[in-house]
Phi, psi and omega in degrees: 000125180266140182290157177261138181262132175238133184292135183283339182268108179297142175086354180280115182273333182223132175275133173278163179297133176218172178287165182298318184292318182292323179291320179296324182289334183267008182247150177235162182263127175275143181290337176272130182215158178207150182296129170080001180184179182284158183290146187297331182279352180284112186263003179284117182292347181268006184266130179235156178280156182298316182297320179291324178297318179295315184295333180271011176059049175066029178236111183254148176236164181293143177288156182286168180294339178295327178292329181291337183257014179294154184297122181284151175237184185298123182290159178222161181279126180297145177279159180296159180294152179292162180297140180299340182283350179247099181298133181292338183295340183248028179258021181285167180289159182297154177293142178292346179276135178293138182256125177274123182302334182278351183265191183298130181250007178293134181284129182280139177297162180294149177301140179216142174245007183288121182300327182291315179295319177297318180300317181294318181291317181294322181296334182274357183260119177284167183295337178295342179250026170265143173220123177247121183213161178231166176247121180237143181188172171289162181300139175069029174261000172103027181294311184293323178294319177296323177299319178301316181294323179291323177295321177292318183296324181272359180079011178292323172231156179281140179299145179176159181290342182279357181277090179230115180052058181300322184277351174275093190265344181277146178299322182293331178291317180288328180289318182269343181075025179229158175269127182254318181249137173292125182245148185242157176202139176264137180228152174241126186231131178266122182226121181055042176081003181237146176277137176238138177263114183250137176242116185255139174235120175265118189254158174290160180249346182276146184297333180295342183246029182294338177296327176296319180294319180299316179292328180295324181299331183293335182257009186237154174254355180193177184211149169268116179270101188268135180228134176286126182294336181267344181250330182077195181290134178231181194302312183289336174300316180297314182296316180296320181298308185293328177291313179295321180296321180293335179270358178077023180283145174286131185245132176243112178288132179231125177260118184256166176062039179288351180273352182290145177298332181267009181292133176238081185296312179303322180293318178297319177296319180296321178295319178299320181288314185288322186278317186248356183058036177276146177279109181247016182297120183288343177285337180265094184291343182279336184229354185290167177285153178254128181257122186220166165232103183295330182292314181268346182085007184293125175064013179294331182295349178277351184283311186295320172302323177294322177298315182293320184281330192246350177251127184288153176286159176292158180251133179171162180242112181292341181265006180299135183291334182246104180296150176228109191236129181258131176275114185263321183203170179205157175207171184251131177245134185296335183258325184261344185086222182282124178249134184252138170260122188233156170245124181270117179268321180221149173078197183221142177237140182216166178299137181097346178292147176258117185241164181225142175276128182278352177269320183251341184081001180287145182248144184219161173248126182291124179269322181198147172234156181187184181237159173268120190221047349280345174276164184293130176231124183294144177226155181290328183215161165238122184261170177304133182098343182271157173237128182199188182253156178218137166224153188259158178221108359290159185284180178295136181288324181240139182299320186276009170289340177276095183263117180299131183094358179289155178247134177247148173211172180285152182299133181102347181249016184300325185276342183263347183256130177275124181296150175292143183303339181086189182246150175290131181293125178293146181261118179298141180247343182228131179239137175223164173248137181243127181231142175288145177294333175237121183298342176292344180264014185297315181296318179296319178295321179298316179297319181295317181296319181292326177292322179288324178291338173298325181271351180215091186280000176280356178268130174264153191217130172206153183288151182216164179213141178229139178294329182275325188246352177089208183280145180197202183227143172258122186243140176247133183234168179275351180179176183292320178295321176303316179295316181295320179295320179298319178296319177296320180294322175301317182288316187280317187271336184234358178064027183275143175247113188232158172250121180254126183282177178301132177293144180219156178256154178289148175232155181247135179250128177243127180271174182296328181279002177094352178289146184236151180213132179266127181253126179251356181228142178295336179294334180275353184285129183294155175291158186299319181295318179295317180297323181290319183288327182267355177070039178290146174239136184251147178230142176239155181281137173242134180257154172267105187260141174246122182240128173250134186205144172298151188299326184293342178256009186298316182298318180295320181293319178298318178299317179298316181294320179294320178291340178266018179066030179275156178236123182288134179253320179199163177214129182230143178251133181254124175075183179211168180297324180293319178294325179295319182289319185274306180078158179286162177290121186231068174281191174075238187299321180297315179297320179295318180297319179294318180296318180298323179295320180293323184292324183270009172091000179265170183289139178288168178293132182242154173282139184295148176286164181299343181265000180285175183294338179254013184282355179231177181290134174275138182241134175252114179257139173242122182233149168263112187239144175291141178299332178298330178292325178294321178292330182275039173060044176294327178301311181296319179295322180295318177295325181293314183285342181250009182057033175089358186273335183283146178230156187224137172222152180214159180252176183302144187280165171235158184272140175223143178296139185208156178269094185251145177221162178255125175258129179224161183256135176243137173240112187052046176068010176254126182291142174257100189293339180286344181238087176206153185202144174267132183209172176286148185300331182291345182265354190302306186298314183296311182290321181298314178297322179294319182297308186293323180290324180285320182291330179300328182291341188246008177253130182287151175292148181241180174282354179228169183287136178246124181250124179250124183230145170251123186234151173227101187069234178267359184268130173273112184279317182206157182212143171224149182236132175258114183293146180281167171295141185246127173258129182278094181283351181262006187296327185263003185277327183057242187261047182281176181292149182294327180294326177296320179296314181296325179294316180294320180292319179292326177294318178296320180296319179294322178296319178295325180294318177295321180293323178294324183290326184254346184278147176244140177275119178267118181253117181289157178297330179296329178294319177295319180299315181291322181292319185278347177285147180289000000 
């Protein structure tokens, strides 16, 4: 039961902002109390509940007149005021997160959204107590859930059951249950009596969004390497580790989901040690792994002390005369225009400063600066070491003036500031064409696409045109999931109705004189006769793929890769059955976590059974795979043959000579340019038969015969025929002469032939939508 606060000053309708101590001294305890608010019988409009008082950051307002008319109950005698030696401000109920006695015992201040209080606290923190870090892991290992617990632990958000993926702000993220955009948040954490300013970045886990992770590293000094205790190290875990390691980031291994019945903590620790040579010794509290359950909050409080102790602070001089600001991300706001997410390396930026872009030379006036907490809160300044948002007044005239990796400085210092090297441009691997279902919506679709590409610079954009579908856009993505998410965002955030063509990968054409050209559309692919006469040579991209899979599914995965024209490069086995059964010696934090679980009544951490996902040897396969295989749903096939246990990651592709042809669809010998694709010759028969049979289902019958063909050069790969509507011209003849019957039938046949010659098959846009949908 939480006490009810009654204002000691009679007649005061509104409390002004005061310090915690002064407000506690002016409050008394009412004998009537109720959880989370004032007691219903309390008719004093100036009485507020303790929980509400905390949430308002020690700022109380008068209750509404509705509270004055609440139903009275039996009055009671107020209890005496508490002893002055016990501050009322610290009489709240215990935190729902379990507290480890060996961890930080400093009491965290109450959550506050007040810009003035935040400004005062942040201004008192020197750069030596800044920490910028991100959470990286394979998909579905618990990054967003762990972010929620850290936000609760630092008081950035109030604890509650409704805190689920707070930093996943897009509808498509909540719908699919994955992180698509790297999201940032500033936190203030009290450790050993001192405030620390922490900047957290929650990153995506799928390989298609690796560009988001790369940009996140630029604003961080370290990372939490998160591993699922029931799944162990997976493909994206390996990729994230080596990328962070190459940049010199401090890495803290964190094993999550230790509360699951199938969790195999010793095995996960052994994999971290064997694969990455990380120190996971639990006796070494300075370098050991942290064992947590982000869902229940168990041992999460041990993470932030590790961040403070093991991740270095950013380097920079807030008093530098020439600011050096890196543009990390951007998005579009309907009221503010283009909003920039920046990392300040040197100097200070504030509203009213005149800044210049070192990439474009454009000059702007800063309208507002602030931090993400987790929503945007305006601040007077952003100092060296901080990450926050900036928007200009007036705003940027063109959306694409916001170039990711650009450096900003104040006007007049362009020659004295060295620009940041920027980011490597991601290379699109999948290309599609997007057309509006109604050509009248082309302008609206163009605006929507450009606003979304402002928030995702890994997408390439150029105009396109189709005879069947009209004007549209050719878009380049990092993968099939990336393309699918973009289409969902168009539909959900902008209400756009679009037709997306078959995904295709880029191919390279080399001529006899050695000149090369990259083709991103099947329409640009030369005809077979022209290619043969001119001696063109074609190349397709091959990626270096890393696949992790339990040993029992190894044979199926190898067969799938071989059937996809893959070439094995290496194979490594992690751990052994003996190590799985015995496990490494794990005293310290592991024992404490297990003991804490027993004390609070939940099941302790258990070693996985032989049938669990970690019950066998994990195998890391490296294959050279064609990018076309990735477009052809290799992810789904891999999950199918491994019952969901296999994971896949890949690196940027390289070119290899290949036997490529263009497959296109003909309707009554007329090509349908919206349905064509470049592929390897070995795929022609399978894809051609699938195309004609599927397209036949979506074309209406006509008064004449409709022939659907899949062709590659002069070769007809597959064919389907839609029979015409038939009129019975013999219905009225009865027992007439046979020659009369033959005359009527031949006349009908000639009429159909003339109709076929002059008739056009009209294919509705809905037919393309249904055909191109998976």
